C-alpha positions as CSV (number, residue, x, y, z in Angstrom):
1,M,15.9,38.1,0.1
2,K,15.4,35.1,-2.3
3,T,15.3,32.8,0.7
4,W,12.5,34.7,2.4
5,I,10.5,34.8,-0.8
6,W,10.8,31.0,-1.0
7,L,9.7,30.7,2.6
8,A,6.7,32.8,2.0
9,V,5.7,30.8,-1.1
10,V,6.0,27.5,0.7
11,A,4.0,28.8,3.7
12,V,1.2,29.9,1.4
13,L,1.1,26.6,-0.4
14,W,1.3,24.6,2.8
15,T,-2.0,26.2,4.0
16,G,-3.7,25.1,0.9
17,Y,-4.2,28.6,-0.6
18,G,-5.2,28.6,-4.2
19,C,-6.2,24.9,-4.2
20,E,-8.7,25.6,-7.0
21,L,-5.6,25.9,-9.3
22,K,-4.4,22.4,-8.5
23,K,-3.7,20.0,-11.3
24,S,-3.1,16.3,-11.1
25,A,0.4,15.2,-10.1
26,I,2.6,13.8,-12.8
27,G,5.6,11.5,-13.2
28,E,6.2,7.9,-12.0
29,E,3.7,7.0,-9.3
30,S,6.2,4.8,-7.5
31,E,8.9,7.6,-7.4
32,V,9.6,9.4,-4.2
33,V,11.3,12.7,-4.8
34,V,13.6,13.7,-2.0
35,V,14.4,17.4,-1.6
36,A,17.1,18.2,0.9
37,D,20.6,19.7,1.3
38,S,23.1,17.4,-0.5
39,T,25.1,16.9,2.7
40,L,22.0,15.9,4.7
41,F,20.8,13.6,1.9
42,A,24.2,11.8,1.8
43,T,23.7,11.2,5.6
44,I,20.1,9.9,5.4
45,Q,20.1,8.2,2.0
46,P,21.2,4.7,3.2
47,V,18.4,4.5,5.8
48,L,15.8,6.0,3.5
49,K,16.7,3.5,0.8
50,E,16.4,0.7,3.3
51,A,13.0,2.0,4.6
52,L,11.4,2.7,1.2
53,E,13.1,0.9,-1.6
54,R,11.6,-2.5,-0.7
55,T,11.3,-5.2,-3.3
56,I,8.9,-8.0,-4.2
57,L,9.8,-11.1,-6.2
58,T,7.9,-11.4,-9.4
59,P,10.2,-13.6,-9.8
60,Q,12.5,-10.7,-10.8
61,P,12.9,-8.2,-8.0
62,E,10.7,-5.1,-8.4
63,K,11.0,-2.1,-6.2
64,I,7.7,-0.8,-4.7
65,F,9.2,2.7,-4.4
66,T,12.3,4.3,-5.8
67,L,14.1,7.4,-4.4
68,K,15.0,10.3,-6.7
69,Y,17.0,13.2,-5.3
70,M,16.4,16.8,-6.3
71,P,18.5,19.7,-4.8
72,P,16.7,22.5,-3.1
73,N,16.8,24.8,-6.1
74,Q,14.7,22.3,-8.0
75,L,11.7,22.4,-5.6
76,G,9.6,23.9,-8.3
77,R,10.0,20.7,-10.3
78,A,9.3,18.5,-7.3
79,V,6.0,20.0,-6.4
80,V,4.2,18.5,-9.4
81,R,5.2,14.9,-8.4
82,H,3.1,12.2,-6.6
83,F,5.4,11.6,-3.6
84,I,7.5,14.4,-2.2
85,L,9.8,14.1,0.8
86,M,11.4,17.2,2.2
87,A,14.1,16.7,4.9
88,G,15.7,19.3,7.2
89,T,17.1,19.9,10.6
90,L,16.5,22.4,13.4
91,D,20.2,23.4,13.4
92,G,20.6,23.5,9.6
93,Q,21.2,26.7,7.7
94,D,20.5,25.2,4.3
95,K,17.6,26.3,2.2
96,T,15.4,23.3,2.8
97,S,15.9,23.3,6.5
98,K,14.8,26.9,6.7
99,Q,11.8,26.0,4.5
100,V,10.9,23.1,6.7
101,R,11.1,25.1,9.9
102,A,8.8,27.8,8.3
103,M,6.2,25.2,7.6
104,L,5.8,24.1,11.2
105,S,4.2,26.0,14.1
106,E,6.2,26.7,17.3
107,K,4.3,23.9,19.1
108,L,5.4,21.4,16.4
109,L,8.9,22.7,16.4
110,E,9.0,22.1,20.2
111,Q,7.8,18.6,19.7
112,V,10.7,18.0,17.2
113,K,13.2,19.5,19.6
114,N,12.0,17.1,22.4
115,S,12.0,14.1,20.0
116,Q,8.3,13.7,20.2
117,S,7.7,14.1,16.5
118,F,9.8,14.0,13.4
119,V,7.5,13.2,10.4
120,F,4.6,15.4,9.2
121,R,2.4,14.8,6.2
122,K,0.2,16.9,4.0
123,Q,-2.3,15.5,1.5
124,E,-2.3,17.2,-1.9
125,P,-0.5,20.5,-0.9
126,W,0.3,21.4,-4.5
127,A,-1.4,18.9,-6.8
128,E,-4.1,16.3,-6.8
129,N,-3.1,12.7,-6.0
130,Q,-0.1,13.9,-4.1
131,L,1.5,13.3,-0.7
132,L,4.1,15.4,1.0
133,L,6.2,14.1,3.8
134,V,8.3,16.5,5.9
135,L,11.1,14.9,8.0
136,V,12.8,17.0,10.6
137,A,15.0,16.4,13.6
138,P,17.3,18.6,15.8
139,D,20.4,17.5,13.7
140,S,21.4,15.2,10.9
141,A,22.5,12.4,13.2
142,S,19.2,12.3,15.1
143,L,17.3,12.5,11.8
144,K,19.1,9.5,10.5
145,A,18.5,7.6,13.7
146,R,14.7,8.4,13.7
147,I,14.4,7.2,10.1
148,A,16.2,4.0,11.0
149,E,14.0,3.4,14.0
150,N,10.7,4.0,12.1
151,Q,11.3,2.3,8.7
152,D,8.1,0.4,8.7
153,Y,6.1,3.4,9.8
154,L,7.4,5.5,6.9
155,F,7.0,2.7,4.4
156,N,3.4,2.1,5.5
157,I,2.5,5.8,5.1
158,L,3.5,5.7,1.4
159,Q,2.0,2.2,0.9
160,E,-1.4,3.3,2.4
161,E,-1.4,6.3,0.1
162,N,-0.6,3.9,-2.8
163,F,-3.6,1.7,-2.0
164,R,-5.9,4.8,-1.5
165,R,-5.0,6.1,-5.0
166,T,-5.3,2.7,-6.6
167,E,-8.7,2.1,-5.1
168,K,-9.9,5.5,-6.2
169,E,-8.8,4.9,-9.7
170,M,-10.1,1.3,-9.9
171,F,-13.6,2.1,-8.7
172,S,-14.1,5.5,-10.3
173,Q,-16.4,3.8,-12.8
174,L,-18.0,0.4,-13.7
175,E,-17.7,-1.3,-10.3
176,Q,-19.7,-4.6,-10.4
177,K,-22.1,-3.9,-7.6
178,D,-24.6,-6.4,-8.8
179,L,-22.0,-9.2,-8.6
180,E,-20.9,-8.0,-5.2
181,Q,-24.4,-8.2,-3.9
182,K,-24.9,-11.7,-5.4
183,L,-21.9,-13.0,-3.5
184,L,-23.1,-11.4,-0.3
185,E,-26.5,-13.0,-0.6
186,K,-25.2,-16.4,-1.7
187,Y,-22.2,-16.9,0.6
188,G,-22.4,-14.3,3.3
189,W,-19.3,-12.4,2.2
190,T,-18.4,-9.9,-0.5
191,L,-15.6,-7.7,-1.8
192,R,-15.3,-4.9,-4.3
193,I,-15.0,-6.1,-7.9
194,Q,-13.4,-4.0,-10.6
195,H,-14.8,-4.1,-14.1
196,D,-13.8,-6.9,-16.5
197,Y,-13.5,-9.5,-13.8
198,I,-15.7,-12.6,-14.2
199,I,-16.5,-15.5,-12.0
200,Y,-14.2,-18.0,-13.7
201,R,-14.8,-21.0,-11.4
202,E,-17.4,-21.5,-8.7
203,D,-17.6,-24.7,-6.7
204,E,-20.4,-24.3,-4.1
205,K,-19.8,-27.8,-2.7
206,N,-16.1,-27.0,-1.9
207,N,-16.6,-23.4,-0.9
208,F,-14.5,-22.0,-3.7
209,V,-15.0,-18.8,-5.8
210,M,-12.4,-17.6,-8.3
211,L,-12.4,-14.3,-10.1
212,R,-10.3,-13.8,-13.2
213,R,-9.3,-11.0,-15.6
214,T,-7.1,-11.3,-18.7
215,S,-4.6,-9.0,-20.5
216,P,-2.6,-9.7,-18.4
217,E,-3.8,-12.7,-16.4
218,R,-4.9,-11.9,-12.9
219,W,-6.7,-14.2,-10.4
220,L,-8.4,-13.9,-7.0
221,F,-10.0,-16.7,-5.2
222,V,-11.9,-17.0,-1.9
223,Y,-11.9,-20.3,-0.1
224,W,-13.3,-21.2,3.3
225,I,-14.0,-24.2,5.6
226,E,-16.3,-24.6,8.5
227,S,-14.4,-25.1,11.7
228,D,-14.7,-24.7,15.5
229,N,-10.9,-24.4,15.8
230,P,-9.5,-20.8,15.4
231,E,-6.0,-22.3,15.6
232,I,-6.4,-23.9,12.2
233,V,-5.1,-20.8,10.4
234,T,-1.3,-21.3,10.2
235,K,1.4,-20.9,7.6
236,E,1.3,-24.7,7.0
237,W,-2.4,-24.6,6.4
238,I,-2.0,-21.8,3.9
239,F,0.6,-23.7,1.9
240,Q,-1.2,-27.0,2.0
241,T,-4.5,-25.5,1.0
242,R,-3.0,-23.3,-1.7
243,N,-1.2,-26.3,-3.4
244,W,-4.4,-28.4,-3.1
245,I,-6.3,-25.7,-4.9
246,G,-3.5,-25.3,-7.5
247,R,-3.9,-29.0,-8.3
248,K,-7.7,-29.0,-8.4
249,Y,-8.5,-25.7,-10.1
250,Y,-5.2,-24.1,-11.4
251,E,-3.9,-26.9,-13.7
252,N,-1.2,-28.0,-11.3
253,D,0.1,-24.6,-10.2
254,R,2.1,-24.7,-6.9
255,V,3.6,-22.2,-4.6
256,L,7.2,-22.3,-3.6
257,D,7.9,-23.0,0.0
258,S,11.5,-21.8,-0.3
259,L,10.9,-18.1,-1.2
260,Y,8.2,-16.4,0.8
261,Q,7.5,-13.9,3.6
262,V,5.0,-14.2,6.4
263,H,3.7,-11.4,8.6
264,E,0.5,-10.1,10.1
265,S,-1.7,-7.3,8.5
266,K,-5.3,-6.1,8.8
267,I,-8.3,-6.4,6.6
268,G,-10.9,-4.0,7.9
269,D,-10.7,-4.4,11.7
270,R,-9.6,-8.0,11.5
271,W,-6.0,-9.3,11.9
272,V,-4.9,-11.7,9.2
273,L,-1.9,-13.9,8.5
274,E,-0.3,-12.8,5.2
275,V,2.0,-14.8,3.0
276,D,3.6,-13.5,-0.2
277,G,5.9,-15.3,-2.6
278,L,6.0,-17.0,-6.0
279,W,3.9,-19.5,-7.8
280,E,5.0,-21.8,-10.7
281,N,3.6,-24.3,-13.2
282,E,6.4,-26.6,-14.4
283,E,4.2,-28.1,-17.2
284,K,3.5,-24.7,-18.7
285,V,6.9,-23.1,-17.8
286,A,5.0,-20.3,-16.2
287,G,5.0,-18.4,-12.9
288,G,4.7,-15.1,-11.1
289,P,3.9,-13.4,-7.8
290,W,1.2,-14.5,-5.4
291,K,-0.1,-13.4,-2.0
292,A,-2.5,-14.9,0.4
293,F,-4.5,-13.6,3.4
294,A,-5.8,-16.1,5.9
295,F,-8.0,-15.6,9.0
296,Y,-10.6,-17.1,11.2
297,D,-14.1,-15.5,11.6
298,D,-15.6,-16.2,15.0
299,A,-19.1,-15.0,14.0
300,T,-19.5,-17.6,11.2
301,K,-16.9,-20.2,12.5
302,R,-15.2,-20.2,9.2
303,A,-11.5,-20.2,8.3
304,Y,-11.0,-18.1,5.1
305,L,-8.2,-18.0,2.5
306,I,-8.1,-15.1,0.1
307,D,-5.5,-15.6,-2.6
308,I,-4.2,-13.3,-5.4
309,A,-1.8,-14.0,-8.3
310,V,-0.5,-12.4,-11.5
311,F,1.0,-13.8,-14.8
312,A,2.4,-10.9,-16.9
313,P,5.5,-11.9,-18.8
314,G,7.7,-8.9,-19.7
315,M,5.6,-6.5,-17.7
316,R,6.0,-4.8,-14.4
317,K,3.8,-6.9,-12.1
318,E,3.6,-4.9,-8.8
319,P,0.8,-2.5,-10.1
320,F,-1.4,-5.5,-11.0
321,L,-0.7,-7.3,-7.7
322,R,-1.6,-4.0,-5.9
323,Q,-4.9,-3.8,-7.7
324,L,-5.7,-7.3,-6.7
325,E,-4.7,-6.6,-3.1
326,V,-7.1,-3.6,-3.0
327,M,-9.9,-6.0,-4.0
328,A,-8.8,-8.6,-1.4
329,R,-8.6,-6.0,1.4
330,S,-12.1,-4.9,0.7
331,F,-13.4,-8.3,1.8
332,R,-16.3,-8.1,4.3
333,T,-18.7,-10.6,5.8
334,A,-22.4,-9.7,6.2
335,A,-21.7,-9.2,10.0
336,D,-18.8,-6.8,9.1
337,L,-21.0,-4.7,6.9
338,K,-23.7,-4.6,9.5
339,A,-21.3,-3.5,12.2
340,E,-19.7,-0.8,9.9
341,T,-23.2,0.6,9.0
342,A,-24.1,0.8,12.7
343,K,-20.8,2.5,13.5
344,T,-21.4,5.1,10.7
345,K,-24.9,5.9,12.0
346,A,-23.7,6.3,15.5
347,N,-21.1,8.8,14.4
348,E,-23.6,10.9,12.4
């Protein structure tokens, strides 16, 4: 009888009933609470940790997300957290598997059975600023396999939610729209600027604009060159340019070419080359994390480098780096803004 009461409660909450009673989620924002049968959790824990507990060097390793297990009888405690992950199987007779099956329609259950789907998401089912992920497969072995095959996909779901919440919080008030418009009119590009940032250095001759905020120290710069060659944007160009800028504007900062990661990502609709690693200043015995985004813009025939860095001794640095990345990923050229406006009008 208790089981069926739980199923009814979960089904009602899943449909969003009583949303006017929602309060904001609580707890560590980077914590992912996993609710599952203990045996199933033991099976999937290694691949979940590999998928979600990724680290950045700051230079000390910092986890972007951490897993916290809660048994099924503690679901009431879990539903107030920011990230909740419920895992179950079609053949499982445990409490969470039954709850998970009750959440999904017959059509979705059939997709799970045929290996067409295994992850379902719900935005703010029980609290504001909350994301629920439901993972389900025919059995524990197939669930483990699906998680292992889709590690990047699962991580990106949580990371995109992380950026969405951060952006919402950052620009809930005091966005510097006048400064954003000034950059657009003067240089043909802009980005969203949080309060307390100032233009710390501006070199029109060398196409360099640096934004800075203190307590702790955070920097973002935009640098560009005119070029007819789209192939100029390479990892080597990023490192050479970043170290030249470090000598010229950053009091001899340099980035380490021994500890870094390179991959592609997107800013708006544009693919960019992304590098993240560590910067250091031997003279000041200082350092910290940095990240760069480089791309070529065909419309303006410019190669752009957007760079972010943090110096926060004794503090967790990932949240500050994430705030800077939100600003960097808001970068748009005048042509980008025009195209986005036209697209919005066409969809109205």
